[in-house]
C-alpha positions in Angstrom: -78.2 -12.5 -94.1 -75.7 -15.4 -94.2 -73.4 -15.6 -91.2 -70.0 -14.3 -92.4 -68.0 -17.2 -90.7 -70.3 -19.8 -92.3 -69.9 -18.0 -95.7 -66.1 -18.1 -95.4 -66.3 -21.9 -94.7 -68.4 -22.3 -97.9 -65.9 -20.2 -99.8 -63.0 -22.4 -98.6 -65.0 -25.5 -99.6 -65.6 -24.1 -103.1 -61.9 -23.3 -103.5 -61.1 -26.9 -102.5 -63.6 -28.3 -104.9 -62.0 -26.2 -107.7 -58.6 -27.5 -106.7 -59.8 -31.1 -106.6 -61.8 -30.9 -109.7 -58.9 -29.6 -111.7 -56.6 -32.4 -110.4 -58.6 -35.5 -109.7 -60.3 -37.1 -112.8 -62.0 -39.7 -110.6 -64.0 -37.2 -108.7 -67.7 -38.1 -109.0 -68.7 -34.5 -108.6 -67.2 -33.7 -112.0 -69.0 -34.6 -115.3 -66.3 -35.3 -117.8 -66.1 -33.3 -121.1 -68.2 -34.6 -124.0 -68.8 -33.5 -127.6 -72.5 -34.0 -127.4 -74.3 -33.7 -124.0 -77.8 -33.7 -125.5 -77.5 -37.3 -126.7 -75.9 -38.5 -123.4 -78.1 -41.3 -122.2 -76.7 -41.5 -118.7 -79.3 -40.5 -116.1 -79.1 -39.4 -112.5 -81.7 -39.0 -109.8 -81.5 -35.8 -107.8 -83.3 -33.2 -105.8 -83.1 -29.7 -107.3 -84.5 -26.2 -107.2 -85.3 -24.8 -110.6 -84.2 -21.1 -111.0 -87.1 -18.6 -111.2 -87.5 -16.8 -114.6 -86.3 -13.4 -113.4 -83.0 -14.8 -112.1 -82.6 -17.2 -115.0 -83.0 -14.3 -117.5 -80.3 -12.3 -115.7 -77.9 -15.3 -115.8 -78.6 -15.7 -119.5 -78.1 -12.0 -120.3 -75.2 -11.2 -118.0 -73.2 -14.4 -118.1 -74.3 -16.9 -120.8 -74.7 -14.5 -123.8 -71.3 -12.8 -123.3 -69.6 -16.2 -123.1 -71.6 -17.6 -126.1 -70.3 -14.7 -128.1 -66.8 -15.8 -127.4 -67.3 -19.5 -128.1 -70.7 -20.7 -129.3 -69.5 -24.3 -129.5 -69.5 -24.9 -125.7 -72.8 -26.2 -124.2 -74.8 -23.4 -122.5 -77.9 -24.2 -120.4 -81.2 -22.8 -121.6 -83.0 -20.8 -118.9 -85.5 -23.5 -118.2 -82.8 -26.0 -117.4 -80.9 -23.8 -114.9 -81.1 -25.4 -111.4 -79.4 -25.7 -108.1 -78.9 -29.2 -106.7 -80.2 -29.6 -103.1 -79.4 -33.2 -102.7 -78.0 -35.9 -104.9 -79.6 -39.4 -104.8 -77.9 -41.3 -107.6 -75.1 -40.0 -109.9 -75.3 -40.3 -113.7 -75.1 -43.8 -115.1 -76.2 -45.8 -118.2 -78.1 -47.9 -117.4 -79.5 -45.8 -114.4 -78.8 -47.2 -110.9 -82.4 -46.7 -109.9 -85.9 -47.7 -111.1 -89.5 -46.5 -110.7 -90.0 -48.6 -107.6 -86.9 -46.9 -106.0 -88.2 -43.5 -106.8 -91.6 -44.0 -105.1 -89.8 -45.5 -102.1 -87.5 -42.4 -101.9 -90.5 -40.0 -102.2 -92.2 -41.7 -99.2 -88.9 -41.6 -97.3 -88.2 -37.9 -97.6 -91.6 -36.2 -98.0 -92.0 -35.2 -94.4 -88.5 -33.8 -94.2 -89.4 -31.1 -96.7 -92.7 -30.5 -94.8 -90.6 -29.4 -91.8 -88.1 -27.3 -93.7 -88.6 -23.6 -94.1 -87.6 -21.6 -97.2 -84.0 -21.9 -98.2 -82.1 -18.7 -99.0 -79.1 -18.4 -101.2 -76.7 -15.5 -102.0 -75.5 -15.8 -105.6 -72.0 -14.3 -105.9 -69.2 -15.0 -108.4 -68.3 -18.0 -110.5 -67.2 -21.6 -109.6 -64.6 -22.6 -112.1 -64.3 -26.4 -112.6 -62.2 -28.3 -115.2 -65.2 -29.2 -117.4 -67.8 -26.6 -116.4 -68.6 -23.2 -115.2 -71.2 -22.3 -112.5 -72.6 -19.5 -110.4 -71.6 -19.8 -106.7 -74.6 -20.0 -104.3 -73.9 -19.4 -100.6 -76.4 -21.0 -98.4 -77.8 -20.3 -94.9 -77.1 -23.0 -92.3 -80.5 -24.6 -92.6 -79.3 -26.2 -95.9 -76.8 -28.3 -94.0 -79.5 -29.4 -91.6 -81.7 -30.4 -94.5 -79.0 -32.3 -96.4 -77.9 -34.2 -93.3 -81.4 -35.3 -92.6 -82.0 -36.3 -96.2 -78.8 -38.3 -96.4 -79.7 -40.0 -93.1 -83.1 -41.0 -94.3 -81.9 -42.1 -97.7 -79.1 -44.2 -96.2 -81.6 -45.9 -93.8 -83.8 -46.7 -96.8 -80.9 -48.3 -98.7 -79.9 -45.3 -100.9 -76.7 -43.9 -99.4 -75.4 -40.8 -101.2 -72.9 -42.0 -103.9 -71.5 -38.6 -104.7 -68.1 -37.2 -103.7 -68.0 -34.1 -101.4 -65.3 -31.8 -100.3 -66.7 -31.8 -96.7 -69.5 -33.5 -94.8 -69.7 -30.5 -92.6 -70.0 -27.7 -95.1 -72.6 -27.5 -98.0 -73.2 -24.9 -100.6 -75.0 -24.5 -103.9 -74.1 -23.8 -107.5 -75.9 -23.2 -110.7 -74.1 -24.7 -113.7 -74.4 -22.5 -116.7 -71.9 -24.1 -119.2 -70.4 -27.5 -119.8 -67.3 -27.6 -122.0 -67.3 -29.6 -125.2 -63.6 -28.8 -125.6 -60.9 -26.9 -123.7 -62.0 -23.2 -123.6 -59.9 -20.7 -125.4 -57.8 -18.1 -123.4 -60.2 -15.2 -124.3 -63.1 -17.2 -123.0 -61.3 -17.9 -119.7 -60.1 -14.3 -119.3 -63.8 -13.2 -119.5 -64.4 -15.0 -116.1 -62.6 -12.2 -114.3 -65.0 -9.4 -115.2 -68.1 -11.7 -115.1 -67.4 -12.8 -111.6 -69.2 -9.7 -110.2 -72.5 -11.3 -110.9 -74.6 -11.4 -107.7 -78.2 -11.9 -106.7 -80.5 -13.5 -104.1 -82.5 -16.7 -104.5 -85.3 -18.0 -102.2 -86.3 -21.6 -102.6 -89.7 -22.8 -101.6 -90.0 -25.8 -103.8 -87.7 -28.7 -104.4 -88.2 -31.2 -107.3 -87.1 -34.9 -107.4 -86.1 -35.4 -111.0 -84.4 -37.9 -113.2 -82.3 -36.2 -115.9 -79.0 -36.3 -117.8 -75.9 -34.3 -117.2 -77.3 -31.0 -118.6 -80.9 -31.3 -117.3 -82.0 -31.3 -120.9 -85.8 -30.9 -121.2 -86.0 -34.0 -123.4 -84.3 -36.1 -120.8 -85.8 -34.7 -117.6 -88.8 -36.1 -115.7 -90.1 -34.4 -112.6 -91.3 -37.2 -110.3 -92.3 -35.1 -107.3 -92.5 -31.4 -106.3 -91.9 -30.9 -102.6 -93.3 -27.7 -101.1 -91.2 -26.5 -98.2 -92.7 -25.8 -94.8 -96.1 -27.3 -95.3 -96.4 -28.6 -91.8 -95.3 -25.3 -90.3 -97.7 -23.2 -92.3 -100.1 -21.1 -90.2 -103.7 -22.3 -90.6 -106.6 -19.8 -90.8 
């Protein structure tokens, strides 16, 4: 169970991100609208948790399909692309701002951090409404902040300081992007958010993947470089 005071801080940070995303076009957390995301050659390097099939299927049936019925021209994530970002490494760019040598150095830098981290728990509840995308809100337990701070510290020491904009350095939360807009959504599409906002669920993360990918985590543009299993060094040995 997430501490209610910590959850309220995350909720306030989400509201601030919505405000900033809808007013500041220079915010690096926001991917600008495009007609064709599939052919977008910009790549990022990031650490994510892919969404288990059971939850991904619910997201598709309860959120994506109703919205697709209202406007099929927006870009909707297929279930296998749904993910929750744990920690950014390099934001999207063409050409990429990282190479294979950087990736292996990063893997060596952070591997033991995940070994010492226990399962991450998230409470999925409601929608995060940004100017160019729609996501499921994911409230995290406090150990996510501990993990992100240590990852950022290690990455900065290795020469890879986090280059993404954040609402707060003291509050972290998750989200699962389900739709990126190819054009301004119509009023009926937007009105549907109100009755879709009751979506809820629980997500337990025991594996984090370091991937290079484009803005939509398209299968054709995604490469998994390393899968980190959480809590390996804390596992009880027989």
